[in-house]
N, C-alpha and C positions, 0 to 999 in steps of 0.2 A: 556662586557650587564653592562647595569649601573646599580646600588642599586635602588631597589622597592620606589616610590617616598612615600608610607603608606605600611611602616614593620608588621604584624601580627604575638601574640604570644600568645600559648594557657598560662594561668596561673594557671593549678588548675581550676576552676569555673570560672576564668575570660579571657575572652581576652581580651588583650592588642593592640591599633592601635596607633601607631608612626610616625605622617608626619614629613617626612624624608627628609626634602631637608634646612637643617643644617647652607648651606651656604648663606641658600640667608632667610635665619632665618624662614626659612618654610614658607615661603612663597605661597601661592595655585593656584599651574599653572592652568590648563586644566588637564593635567594627573595626579595629583594629585586627583584633583575634581574627576576626574574618578572614580581611585582606592579604595576614601574611598566613594565610594557610592557602587561598588561593594562587599564590605568586608562588608560593613553597610546589603548587598542584602545578605551573606550569611551565616549571623550573625541570621538576623532574623528565616532562617531554620535548628539552631543546637540549638538543647533542652540540648547539655551540654552546651551554654553557661548560664551564670546564671547572669551577671556581666559588661559589656563595659567598658574599660577603653579607654580615649582616651587625647594622651597625643605630646610632641613634643622632635624633639630627640634637641641634643644640648643644647646652653645655653638663648631657648625661645620655648615656646609654638607654635608661629606663629604671625607673623606681617600680619598677613589679604591675600586677593585676590591680586596678582600678577601684578601690574599698567602697567608694562612693558610691558607685554604679553595684555597687554588690551591697549596700545598705539601702539604698534604693529600691533592689530588687523586691528584698525582703522573703530574701530563699528562707524556707522553713524545712527541718526533719532531714534523716541522712539522705533517704532518698531523692529531692531534689536538689544537696548540694551534690552528692555523686554525677548525676545528670549537667550540674553547670562545672565540676571539675573534670571533670573525664574530655568534654572539647578540650581545655588546656594541658591536661595531658596528652590525648593525640598530636598537637603545637609541635611541644615537646618532640617527640615521639617520632613524627616528619621528618623535623626538623632533623633527629639524632642519629636517623637512617638512611637520610636521601643518599644520592649513591652518587655522590661527588663530594672532594673536602667543601668544609666549608672555614671560615673563620671569623669571627666576633671582633673585631674592635670594639673597644670601652673605654670612651672616656666616665671622667664623672660615675656618680649612683647606677651598679650594679646590683639590682635591692630582688630578694625576692623572684616572683614567676620568671623575670627578668633573667636573673643568675641563674637561672635553669636552665633558660634558653642560650645565654653564651654559655653555659657545663655542655648543652648539650652539641657546641659545635666542636670543629675537630681545634681547630685552634684557636687561641687566643690572645688578640695585644693586646695592648690595654696603657693605659698615659697614664705619668705621675699621681693625676691626682684621681684615680678610680680609685674606688672604696666597693670593694663585696661583699656579700650574707642575703643569710637568710634568716629576718626579723617575724615570720610569722609565727613562732612561739607568742609573742609579747601581745599577739589578737586573737591567745585561746584556739590559732589556725596552726598549721604546717604546710611541708611542700608539697605544692602540688605534682613535681615528678621524685623519689629519690636516685635520684643522680649522684648527692656529693658522694655517699663514700665511696661509690668507685671509682672516683676524683681525686679523695685527699687520705682515704682509708676514714681506718675507727678512731682515730679520737680527737685529733683536728674536725672533724665532723663532729660529735656528739658536741664536744667545746661550743661550736656556734649554735649551732641546732636546739643546744637548751639552753645559752644565753641568747642566741638573736643579736649578738655580736656586730660588727664586721669588721672585716680590715684592710689595708690599704691594696695598692698595687704590687708592693715590695715587700711584703707577707705572703701575698697572693703567688706570686713570685717560689720564691723558696719554697712555700705547698707546693709548687706545681700544679697548680692552677691557671697559670695566665704562663706562656711560650718568650714573649718577649716585654718589656715595659720600655716603654720610651715616653717623648717630648710631647706633649699636646699638636706643637706645629711635624710633628714628625710622625707621626699616626699612620694619616693616607699613605707613605710614603714607604711604612716598614711594613705595608700589608700589601702594596702592590708589591712592594721587592718578593711577597712568599708567593706571590700567585706570581712571579715571573717564575720562579722555580717549580710551580705546579704543575702550569698548561704547558709544560712539551709532552709532558708526556702523557700516548695519546689515551680519547675517554671511555676505553674500553678495560686496559687498564686499571686507573685511578678505579672505573668499578667496583673494578672482581678485589684493589684490593682494601676498598671502602670496607665492601663484602667481609671480606675479610676478619677487619676490625670489628664488626657486628658482631657477628657471629662467637668474637672470643669470647667479645664482654655477654655474646648472649650461652654463652656455657658457664659466663662466673654466673648469673642467675641473675643480670639485670634487667629486665623486661620482666621476671615473673616480682624480683622486689618492686619496683614501678607497679605494675597491678597491684600487687596484697597494698600496696600506699595507698591506693586509689581508693578501696575500700573505708581503711583504717582515717586517713583527711577527713570521707563523710559524714563519717558517726567524730570527729574529732571539732570539723569543723560545726555539728550540731548540739554541742554539747550541753550552747544556751549558760554560761556563767554567768553571774555579777558582774564582772571585768568584760562583755565583751559585750551582754546590756548596756554599758554603763557607756562604752565607748559607742555602742549605734547612737544611743542617745545625744552624748555627745556631737557626731554628726549630723546629727538631725537640728540640733540648736541649734550649736554652733559654726559648720562644718569641720574636712576635712583634719584643716589646717591645724584646729586647736582637738582635736580628736587625737590625731597622732600626737601632739605637747603634752597630754596628758598622760599617753599610752607613756611613752621613752619618760618622761616625768621618777614613772613609779621604779623606776631605771635605772635613778638618776642621771640621766640623758635628753635633752631636748634635741634628737634630730627628724628631721621629716622619714621614719620607714616606712614604707607602705609592705600587699603581701606578695 
């Protein structure tokens, strides 16, 4: 029997969820998405959990959604794309609206849809080797949930989404994307420190505080922006540009790594970026 795609561990008042595809940089396939969604639903009903921690196994938080699976699925047209992307948006928004504080513990790559999951958390603690970004535009795609404008502001968001560039942990800290930057050996202790400061507060108080924060962002239009982005992302993914077709051809012929090298070589880079 294969190991679970999402590991669950109770550490006192905290529930740790670990994305568990380390050989794929925790790229999120359909199975992982369903499992993470199920775990979040269960936690929502568990009053013993006061804080949720999301992290990744191995050397990365996650490289994003599994592009190779999408290519194999042969998704065609805006309607099909909307159905696929709606599942991903629902997951991000379930995490964002979870009725207790959430912490992303990030090491290594935190890209694309995984970057959005981290941003959906209330707090982010990152290691010095962490890198964040939304490189979807390089594939002719876009963010699954448009959370970045509400976290980084207009100019930095524009730069990252137009270029597909990544930023390191220190720049993410300066931009306000992460709360703390620590050495890799200190990641769990730094998260545990935050849990110790949050957990003494009664759960009803934490829930009401979280609800107030959610409503503040809803008043600023976050949910409306995410809903509008879903429709536009479906059209964008269905645009079927020559670059998208060439990328998919290389995936089929030579594998995902070759396609990623080809894609990023067009931008003068050779990094392993995913959606």
